[in-house]
N, C-alpha and C positions, 0 to 999 in steps of 0.2 A: 344310290342305293336306302332306300329306306330302312329305319330300326324298329324294333317297337322296346327296346329298353329305354326306361323312364326311370325317374328317381321322383320320389313322391314322400315328404316327410322328412328326408335324408334317407330313405331306404331307398336302396339300388335295386330294381326289381329285372328283372332279363326280360319281360311284358309285362301287358296290365291284365292279362287274364289270372282272377283268383279263383280259388276253391271259396264257395261262401260258407259261413257258418251252418253245418246239419248232417246227415248220414255220411257224404262223403268223407268228411273229415273225422270220424267218429273214434278213431284209434288209431296208435304209431302205425301199424302194416297199412292203413289205407291212404293215410299222410306220403308216408316213403312212397306209393305208387302214385300218387299226384307229384310228387316232385320227379319224381323217375321219367315220368308222360313231357315233362315241360311244363308246368304252371310255374307261372310268376309268382306268386303265393299260397299259400293255403291257411285258411282260419279254420281251427280247430273248432268243432261242435262244442257249443256253449257247457262252463263248467261252474260250479261254484262249489263252496268248501263242503257242506251236506250233500253227499248223492242218495242218502237214505230214505228221504220221503219222494224218490224218484221213481216211478214206480208205470211205468209204460201196458200199454193194452194193444191188442191185437184183434180186427185189421186197423191200423191205424192210418189207410191211406184210402183215399176216393179220386175216381180219375174221372173229366170229364171227356169224353173223345167225338169227333165228327163220325158222319157217317161212312166215314173210308176207313174209321176207326182209330182215327192220329189222335193221341193225346194232346187236346190243348190245355185242359186246368187240372190242377191237381191240390187237393185239399188233403192236410195232413193233422192230426192230433199229437204227434207228438211229442216228448216231451224234451228238456236239455239232457245232460248225457247223463246215466244211470251209474257211472262207472265212479270209484272212489278217489277223492283227490290226489291221494298219496300215490295211487297209479299213474295219476297224469302225469305227474310231478316227475315221476321216475322216465316215462314217457317221453315226454318235453325234453329233458337232459340227452334221452339216446336219440331222440333227433338232431339235438343240438350237432352230437360225437357225429352221427353217420351223414348228416347232412350239412356240414359247417358253413356252406355258400347258402342253402335253402332260407327260405324267408317262410316262418312260421308265425302266426299271428294267432294270440288267445284269445278267444271269445269267452267274457265273464259275464255272469248276473251273479246278486245276493240283493238280500232284504232291505229297507232301506235301515242299515247298521253302518254307521262310521270303521269303528273297527271291524267289522269283516269286511268290507270294501280296501280298508287301508293294508288287511293282514293277505286278504289273496293276490291284490296287486303285488306287493314285496314278496310272498312266493312264488309267484310265477315268475317274474322278469327275469328270479336268482337263477331260473334254469336257462337264461339266455334265448328268451324267445324273442322277436323282432318287434311287436308292436302290442296293443290290445286293441279291441273293438269291446266296447262296453253292450250291452244286449240291452237296452231299453225298449224292447219293439216285439217280445214274442206274445200274440195274442190270444194264447190260449194256454192251460194248466199255470198253475200258480199261482193266479191272482189271487188267492185267498193270503197267501203271502206277501201280499204288494210286489211283486216279479215282474220283471219283463215290460210291456206296453202299459201294465196297471201304473209302471213308475214313469215310462215315457209318456204317457198322456199329462202326466201334470208338469208343465215345463220348469215350476220354480222347487219342486222335490231333486226333478232328474240334472238341473243348473247346482244344484248342490252338491248332490253325490259328484258330479264333473269335477265341482271342486275340489272335493276329497280327494279323486283319485290324481289329479294332475297333481297334487303335493306328494304325491306318493312315488308317481310312478317317472321312471326315468326313460322309458322309450315313449316312439310317438303314440298317442289313444285316438282313437276313432268311437264315436258314438251311434249304436245305429239306432235310426229313427223308425217309429211307426207309423204307417200310412193310417191306423184308426182314429186320426184326429181331425179336425176340421181346418186345421193349418199347419202342414209340414214345415213352413219357412219358419215360422217360431218356434218349433221346434228346433232346427239347425240353429238359428239366432242365438236360444238359450244354449245350448253346447256349446258352440263356439264360443259366444262371449264368458263360459265358464271356463276356456281356455284349450279347449280340443284343439287336438290339430287339425282333425278332419272330420266329417259325416260321414254312413255308410244311410243308404235308402234306395227303395224300401224292404222292409220285411214282409211277410206276407198279409195279403188282407181277411180279414174275418168275414168267416164265410159257411153258409149251408150247403153243401155241393148238391144233393137232390133226397126225392124223396122216392121211395118204391112203390110204384102205385098197385104192388101185387102185396106186399106186408103194409103197405102206409106207415113204414118204420124211416129213418132219415139215414143218410148215408152219411161214414163209414158208420154201419151198426154194430155194435156189442152188445150181445147179449140184450138184442132188444132196444138198447138206447145210445146215445149219442151226444156229442157237445158240438158249439160250432169250433169249424179249425181253421188254420190258415193257408190262404189260396195262393195260388203261384203258375209259373209254367207260361208257356205264351199268351194268352187270355189275358193277364193281367202288364203286359208290357208297355199299350198307349195310357196305362194311369199310372205306371213308373216314371217313367218318360216324362208325364206332365211333373209328378211331384220331384222328378232328378232337374228338372229346368227350374224349378220354385228355388230347388235348395242353392243351386249356381246362381242363379242371381242374388243371393241373398251373399255368399261367399267374395263374387264378383263385387257387389256395392259397397260390403263392411269388411271382408274377413279377405284380403286377394290371399293372402299368402296361406291361405288353409287347403286341404281337399277333401275330395268327391270320391266316394266309391258308389258304382251303379249297383245294382240288384234290379231285377224281374225281367223275369221269360227272357233272359239272354240264349241263344242257341247257335249263335252263329258269329262269323266275324262281322258282318253286314250289321245283325244289332247292335253290336260291341260298339260298332264305327257311329253311327245314331246317337247312343249314351256318350260318347266322347263330344262326338257335337253339341250336345246339350251342357257341356260343361263337365263329365267325370273325369277324372286322372284315371281310374282304372274302372275294370268290371269284375263282377261276383257271377258264377255260375253256380247254382246247387242242384235244382231240380232238374236241369239239362243232363246234369252229371248220372242223375238218377234213370235219367231215359235212354243214354246213349252210352255211357262209360267215361273212364276217364280220359281215355285216346279222342275222344272230341276235343280236346284245343288243339290238335296239331290242322286242323281242316280252318278250324276259328282263326289260328293266328294265319295262315297263309290267304285266307278272305281278307282280312283285315289290312296283310301287308297289300292285296291288291288294288283293294278301295284306295290306298294311300299312293300308289305307282301310278294309277288311274288322273287323280286329282295333284299328284306332282308334292307331296305332303313329304318331308324326311323322318321327321318325328312327330310323336304324340300329341308334344306341347304345340306343334305347329296346327293344329286345326283344331283343338281343344275348348268348346265355348261359340268356334265357328257360328252357331245357327242362331245363337241365344238373339243376335241382333234383329233378327226377322219376328220377333216376336212384338206384338204393340199393341193397342186398344182398338175395340169397335171401331169408335169415333173415327177414329185416323184410317179404318180401313174402306169405311166408307166415303170419308174424304179422298183416297188416293184414289177411290172406285173413279168417283165422280171425276176428278182432276183427268185421268186417264180420256174417260170419255170426252171430257171436253177439248181433250189433246186430238185424238182419232177424229172427233168431227172439225176441228178448224183442219187438220191434214187431209182430208176427205173434199172438205171448200177447195182448199188450194188447188188439188189437183184436178178440177174440170176449168176447163178450159174458155176462157169469157170472147176473147180474140182470135182470129186466127193466127197472129204472131207468137202465141203463145204454145203453139205444139211443139213439142222434143221430139228431138229421135229418138234418144234413149228411152223415153217413156212413155211413148206413142200406143201399146196397147195399154196401158196401165190409163193414158188419159185417154182413151176409147172408152173403155170400161167404164169411167167416172161419168161420161154422158149418154150410157146406156141403161133401159130398162127393161129387164123381162117380164 
């Protein structure tokens, strides 16, 4: 009987499905809802010491739909949490009391200031959170403060910040990587080399969703203007799969005891299976919850268990990273194809009968076909 229970960086999870940092983890009420529905863990919306500069606008989302109206792309220009830090501390303590076995992970973000990072780590971990996710990847909002992706796009700075955090943290730490770089593998290497227990990938991809051909204004339009935002949902999954693969190879080759949490267009158990096959320990869902509700985790778990049953996998570890072995170089693909054609040609030649004594009863039809011309 397969099980979804898994242990990641010493954290015992009932299943690998995690609420990704964003609106679905924006306060204690919704975090509790997620835990009640059976999510393996919840990562809260990113918090900082000073929320006074966080001012959201509306509309803040734009959606890409197919001809059948299915939402496949989602842009957001939403900022990190606008709730006071003190309120978050109270709510995290309350969640720990109400859900002593629930796994709550704090997503944190600060400016390039050692004292601020150390303070937020020490104060938040005192509430009993299971771990931290460092937001080095939010692609919009607060770049003027050198936060989010503005920090994650500089591997040297990110590594320095990770070092500060690791000296203060007493719980596991994941670095959430930005896809808005030339090489996400370089970011993974920098964070892991600095001591992080794992990485999360990917955050949203910087985009412009569309331009209204009536008003000539880009979307989402706020008083006639907008900014590029973060792109998520099912349309980003192929990009996320490739980047998760890149991070997994870094972990496999250089940091075998570290973890990888996959993000990007996950809306089903089959989606989750693909990311785990490419090296993920856990999978995060954010936009999917905004589309389908917290209860979507139940069919996801059932689908993943069904996949495991079909392939006779008993645990997540048994198939984690299994498909990485099938990636190679283009030159190798050419070689493999030429070799396969050569073998096929040799087999065809062997199948042809040259003398009457070569006819075989169990291959008679096949041998006949080899001698026929249509």
